[in-house]
C-alpha positions in Angstrom: 15.8 85.6 -68.2 14.3 88.9 -69.2 12.8 89.0 -72.7 10.1 86.5 -73.7 7.8 86.3 -70.8 5.6 89.3 -69.8 4.2 89.2 -66.3 1.4 91.5 -65.2 1.3 92.3 -61.5 -1.5 94.4 -60.0 -1.3 96.0 -56.6 -4.7 96.7 -55.1 -4.6 99.3 -52.4 -1.2 100.6 -53.3 -0.9 103.5 -50.9 -0.3 101.6 -47.6 3.1 100.7 -46.1 3.2 97.0 -47.1 2.2 97.9 -50.7 4.9 100.5 -51.0 7.6 98.0 -49.7 6.3 95.3 -52.1 6.4 97.8 -55.1 10.0 98.6 -54.2 10.8 94.9 -54.4 9.0 94.4 -57.6 11.0 97.3 -59.1 14.2 95.5 -58.1 13.0 92.3 -59.9 12.1 94.2 -63.0 15.8 93.8 -64.0 15.3 90.0 -64.2 11.7 89.7 -65.4 9.5 91.7 -67.9 7.0 93.0 -65.3 4.1 95.3 -66.1 3.1 96.8 -62.7 -0.4 98.3 -62.3 -1.5 100.1 -59.2 -5.2 100.3 -58.2 -6.7 102.3 -55.3 -10.4 101.8 -56.0 -13.2 99.6 -54.6 -14.0 98.1 -58.0 -10.8 96.1 -58.2 -11.0 95.1 -54.5 -14.5 93.6 -55.2 -13.4 92.1 -58.6 -10.6 90.1 -57.0 -12.4 89.7 -53.6 -9.6 91.4 -51.6 -10.4 91.5 -47.9 -7.0 92.9 -46.6 -4.9 95.4 -48.4 -2.6 95.2 -50.3 -3.8 92.6 -52.7 -1.3 91.2 -55.1 -2.7 89.9 -58.4 -0.3 88.1 -60.8 -1.6 87.4 -64.3 -5.2 87.7 -63.2 -5.0 85.5 -60.0 -5.1 86.9 -56.5 -1.9 85.5 -55.0 -1.6 87.3 -51.7 -3.4 89.8 -49.5 -2.6 91.8 -46.4 1.1 91.4 -46.3 4.4 92.5 -47.6 6.3 90.3 -50.1 10.1 90.1 -50.0 12.1 89.7 -53.2 12.7 86.0 -52.4 8.9 85.4 -52.1 8.2 87.3 -55.3 10.9 85.3 -57.2 9.2 82.1 -56.0 5.8 83.3 -57.1 7.1 84.5 -60.5 8.9 81.3 -61.3 5.8 79.2 -60.4 3.3 81.3 -62.4 
């Protein structure tokens, strides 16, 4: 599956506990998908994507989730849909 598709995932507010757990799961999935992970800890990106609760998960420019941890199963579902 890895190869042709590049997926950009941005974590906004990447220093809290839920963000760190989600980043760990994204790194596990990097073996299957071509993931470009970007971490942001500034207010500019929070306002740009209208993130109310941290962490905010942005996949390919769309705010997908905010304020919770994503398991590998949830991430797989989101990546196959987008």
